DRENDRENVEX-720381 format. One line per field, with one value per residue (C-alpha): residue number from 1; residue in one letter; x, y, z. Coordinates in nm, 3 decimals. Example, Ala and Ser with C-alpha at 12.3 -4.5 7.8 and 13.67 -1.06 7.14 Angstrom:
seq	1_2
type	a_s
xx	1.230_1.367
yy	-0.450_-0.106
zz	0.780_0.714
END
This chain:
seq	1_2_3_4_5_6_7_8_9_10_11_12_13_14_15_16_17_18_19_20_21_22_23_24_25_26_27_28_29_30_31_32_33_34_35_36_37_38_39_40_41_42_43_44_45_46_47_48_49_50_51_52_53_54_55_56_57_58_59_60_61_62_63_64_65_66_67_68_69_70_71_72_73_74_75_76_77_78_79_80_81_82_83_84_85_86_87_88_89_90_91_92_93_94_95_96_97_98_99_100_101_102_103_104_105_106_107_108_109_110_111_112_113_114_115_116_117_118_119_120_121_122_123_124_125_126_127_128_129_130_131_132_133_134_135_136_137_138_139_140_141_142_143_144_145_146_147_148_149_150_151_152_153_154_155_156_157_158_159_160_161_162_163_164_165_166_167_168_169_170_171_172_173_174_175_176_177_178_179_180_181_182_183_184_185_186_187_188_189_190_191_192_193_194_195_196_197_198_199_200_201_202_203_204_205_206_207_208_209_210_211_212_213_214_215_216_217_218_219_220_221_222_223_224_225_226_227_228_229_230_231_232_233_234_235_236_237_238_239_240_241_242_243_244_245_246_247_248_249_250_251_252_253_254_255_256_257_258_259_260_261_262_263_264_265_266_267_268_269
type	m_p_t_p_q_e_t_a_r_l_e_q_i_k_r_t_w_q_q_k_r_q_i_t_d_r_l_g_k_i_k_t_k_v_g_v_y_s_g_k_g_g_v_g_k_t_t_v_a_v_n_l_a_v_t_l_a_n_q_g_s_s_v_g_l_l_d_v_d_i_d_c_p_n_v_t_k_v_m_g_m_t_d_k_p_d_y_v_d_g_q_i_i_p_a_e_k_w_g_v_k_v_v_s_m_a_f_f_q_e_n_p_d_e_a_i_i_w_r_g_p_m_i_h_n_a_i_s_q_f_l_q_s_t_d_w_e_e_l_d_y_l_i_v_d_l_p_p_g_t_s_d_s_p_l_t_v_m_q_n_l_p_m_d_g_f_v_v_v_s_t_p_q_d_l_a_n_l_d_a_k_r_c_i_n_m_i_r_k_l_n_l_n_v_l_g_v_v_e_n_y_t_g_e_i_f_g_q_g_g_g_e_k_l_a_k_e_v_e_a_p_f_l_g_d_l_a_l_r_s_a_y_r_d_s_s_k_p_t_t_l_l_d_e_d_v_e_d_e_y_a_a_v_a_d_a_m_k_k_s_l_k_e_f_g_s_e_a_a
xx	-0.006_0.131_0.166_-0.036_0.270_0.296_-0.067_-0.058_0.250_0.090_-0.231_-0.005_0.189_-0.177_-0.317_0.014_0.006_-0.383_-0.309_-0.049_-0.271_-0.540_-0.323_-0.150_-0.512_-0.631_-0.332_-0.362_-0.521_-0.250_0.065_0.341_0.411_0.657_0.759_0.835_1.101_1.352_1.601_1.456_1.151_1.181_1.307_0.983_0.905_0.545_0.568_0.749_0.488_0.202_0.348_0.517_0.159_-0.015_0.260_0.186_-0.173_-0.153_0.054_-0.237_-0.186_-0.443_-0.291_-0.346_-0.160_-0.160_-0.038_0.098_0.333_0.072_0.229_0.246_-0.024_-0.022_-0.081_-0.412_-0.328_-0.052_-0.354_-0.622_-0.866_-1.165_-1.382_-1.341_-1.316_-1.640_-1.691_-1.879_-1.931_-1.599_-1.407_-1.229_-1.331_-1.083_-1.128_-1.003_-0.865_-0.625_-0.733_-0.530_-0.737_-0.599_-0.625_-0.465_-0.457_-0.572_-0.906_-0.970_-0.856_-1.103_-0.875_-0.593_-0.402_-0.367_-0.085_-0.100_0.059_0.083_0.329_0.437_0.170_-0.113_0.082_0.110_-0.258_-0.369_-0.095_-0.238_-0.620_-0.553_-0.356_-0.638_-0.932_-0.904_-1.040_-0.822_-0.945_-0.725_-0.438_-0.093_0.063_0.027_0.231_0.320_0.414_0.634_0.718_1.078_1.344_1.430_1.220_0.934_0.689_0.865_0.956_0.594_0.505_0.800_0.764_0.397_0.346_0.508_0.680_0.834_1.060_1.148_1.215_1.451_1.424_1.724_1.865_2.172_2.310_2.565_2.331_2.036_2.244_2.390_2.016_1.940_2.229_2.080_1.762_1.894_2.080_1.805_1.590_1.876_1.928_1.565_1.639_1.432_1.490_1.619_1.483_1.710_1.775_1.569_1.756_1.494_1.544_1.800_1.951_2.120_1.999_2.098_2.332_2.325_2.505_2.472_2.200_2.373_2.712_2.501_2.354_2.703_2.839_2.561_2.560_2.148_2.023_1.985_1.640_1.678_1.691_1.383_1.460_1.331_1.088_0.846_0.599_0.556_0.381_0.094_-0.080_-0.418_-0.305_-0.001_0.297_0.347_-0.040_0.108_0.447_0.561_0.919_0.818_0.618_0.894_1.112_0.832_0.795_1.180_1.170_0.867_1.069_1.376_1.156_0.971_1.316_1.441_1.152_1.206_1.588_1.430_1.203_0.872_0.602_0.575_0.281
yy	-0.007_0.338_0.595_0.899_1.084_0.890_0.927_1.305_1.305_1.065_1.297_1.574_1.443_1.361_1.705_1.841_1.619_1.674_2.062_2.041_1.866_2.108_2.361_2.163_2.112_2.461_2.609_2.319_2.585_2.835_2.806_2.978_3.110_3.373_3.506_3.880_3.897_4.091_4.053_4.353_4.590_4.956_4.833_4.873_4.501_4.540_4.831_4.562_4.316_4.522_4.700_4.368_4.184_4.498_4.483_4.095_4.177_4.455_4.227_3.976_3.741_3.616_3.712_3.671_3.883_3.726_3.952_3.752_4.018_3.957_4.204_4.489_4.436_4.703_4.579_4.723_5.072_5.060_4.903_5.167_4.907_4.964_4.631_4.330_3.980_3.751_3.478_3.188_2.824_2.859_3.006_3.353_3.497_3.748_4.087_4.207_4.593_4.686_4.319_4.153_3.933_4.021_3.869_4.042_4.034_4.418_4.297_4.171_4.400_4.645_4.944_4.961_5.145_4.879_4.678_4.264_4.144_3.815_3.506_3.263_2.974_3.247_3.396_3.027_2.977_3.295_3.183_2.853_2.967_3.182_2.897_2.658_2.871_3.106_3.021_3.163_2.991_2.980_3.185_3.230_3.387_3.423_3.694_3.616_3.945_3.764_3.895_4.048_3.886_3.528_3.451_3.212_3.404_3.372_3.009_2.920_3.046_2.900_2.549_2.483_2.713_2.494_2.821_2.805_3.092_3.420_3.770_3.930_4.311_4.522_4.888_5.015_5.040_4.765_4.721_4.617_4.391_4.212_4.145_4.029_3.784_3.661_3.592_3.422_3.212_3.080_3.058_2.844_2.586_2.531_2.391_2.682_2.886_3.250_3.383_3.699_4.046_4.361_4.690_4.943_5.339_5.358_5.724_6.014_5.968_5.630_5.547_5.254_4.925_4.739_4.494_4.430_4.358_4.138_3.932_3.845_3.779_3.534_3.395_3.481_3.685_4.067_4.131_4.529_4.865_5.097_5.457_5.646_5.895_6.139_5.942_5.717_5.988_5.969_5.722_5.686_5.374_5.176_5.388_5.169_5.303_5.636_5.705_5.561_5.518_5.342_5.110_5.030_4.960_4.672_4.554_4.491_4.301_4.088_4.005_3.899_3.734_3.555_3.426_3.305_3.115_2.937_2.877_2.674_2.491_2.682_2.752_3.121_3.252
zz	-0.006_-0.073_0.182_0.238_0.092_-0.194_-0.273_-0.269_-0.506_-0.771_-0.746_-0.815_-1.101_-1.230_-1.185_-1.335_-1.657_-1.712_-1.662_-1.945_-2.176_-2.166_-2.244_-2.519_-2.645_-2.621_-2.768_-3.059_-3.323_-3.284_-3.530_-3.384_-3.024_-2.962_-2.607_-2.574_-2.296_-2.115_-1.839_-1.648_-1.664_-1.806_-2.146_-2.337_-2.376_-2.364_-2.615_-2.830_-2.784_-2.864_-3.172_-3.319_-3.267_-3.439_-3.743_-3.776_-3.774_-4.030_-4.270_-4.294_-4.008_-3.753_-3.415_-3.042_-2.765_-2.413_-2.113_-1.863_-1.689_-1.417_-1.140_-1.403_-1.670_-1.931_-2.271_-2.246_-2.180_-2.495_-2.678_-2.584_-2.495_-2.289_-2.417_-2.176_-2.262_-2.262_-2.048_-2.153_-2.023_-1.840_-2.135_-2.206_-2.540_-2.623_-2.642_-2.978_-3.097_-3.392_-3.548_-3.244_-2.983_-2.646_-2.319_-1.969_-1.614_-1.649_-1.768_-1.429_-1.188_-1.019_-0.988_-1.236_-0.964_-0.694_-0.679_-0.735_-0.449_-0.493_-0.408_-0.690_-0.623_-0.722_-1.016_-1.099_-1.120_-1.281_-1.553_-1.570_-1.594_-1.875_-2.079_-2.011_-2.037_-2.306_-2.661_-2.927_-3.201_-3.509_-3.485_-3.694_-3.397_-3.027_-2.902_-2.508_-2.341_-2.033_-1.714_-1.683_-1.525_-1.436_-1.137_-1.073_-1.288_-1.651_-1.540_-1.524_-1.877_-2.040_-1.844_-1.917_-2.286_-2.560_-2.728_-3.077_-2.935_-2.787_-2.898_-2.620_-2.593_-2.456_-2.484_-2.552_-2.225_-2.074_-1.777_-1.965_-2.176_-1.891_-1.790_-2.135_-2.162_-1.824_-1.947_-2.264_-2.060_-1.893_-2.215_-2.352_-2.032_-2.064_-2.422_-2.590_-2.861_-2.891_-3.226_-3.179_-2.976_-3.065_-2.943_-2.808_-2.709_-3.015_-3.051_-2.911_-2.559_-2.484_-2.807_-3.045_-3.079_-2.748_-2.858_-3.148_-2.982_-2.743_-3.014_-3.158_-2.782_-2.737_-3.104_-3.194_-3.466_-3.434_-3.528_-3.569_-3.360_-3.253_-3.247_-2.915_-3.098_-3.002_-3.174_-2.893_-2.672_-2.828_-2.661_-2.860_-3.062_-3.114_-3.270_-3.546_-3.694_-3.628_-3.754_-4.085_-3.954_-3.677_-3.872_-4.098_-3.791_-3.680_-4.051_-4.040_-3.709_-3.802_-4.120_-3.915_-3.662_-3.931_-4.092_-3.768_-3.662_-4.035_-3.950_-3.622_-3.829_-3.696_-3.886_-4.001_-4.158
END
């Protein structure tokens, strides 16, 4: 007879297996899943995730955007969204704007100014609930805005969501690139793909070239740089819809990402 501890352990293994199977089945109609990730906050990761998703949608792809930055869910703000997802028969039906389907923790906050003060298990449960319950239907791309850093939250996503690869966002400064290198090492330790590095905030203020240098050091593709422009002050819609130069930059990043996906053997639309 198994001991109570052994029985509990077997039940936990069974629940984990069932959960992963449910997530895999739920995401079965999505061709390509790409994480947008950074080693630290404040480098523009969410801005990159949103504008990349909108760019792909404008190119004719069906796109979803999942915001699993549970502590600081900002995707809805950058998207300018007010409509919330529907909840039908236990399923989350994503809200949609600019041709992108969106699910974010921000939709479930009563007050956006309140801090979400959760320990790891609660964050893990929230992320798992999004993955298990959201009905994305058929998508060419699911862009996932991950929490920054190398702690429990991004690890939960990487272990539970079968990703095709990660776009790592950094800036020209040395400290930002040191943190980006750490998250690249984390991705590779989990035997996942680094699709490439994007340098954000390029220009006279912060400099240029740090992201490309990092890409060479870690032997990853350099997907392009994104200049620090006054157009980002306009928060009425994603900046790629407001400024032709920004649109061109994101189109170049999207094309480079697709090339990297193909080189890793993933299906790019």
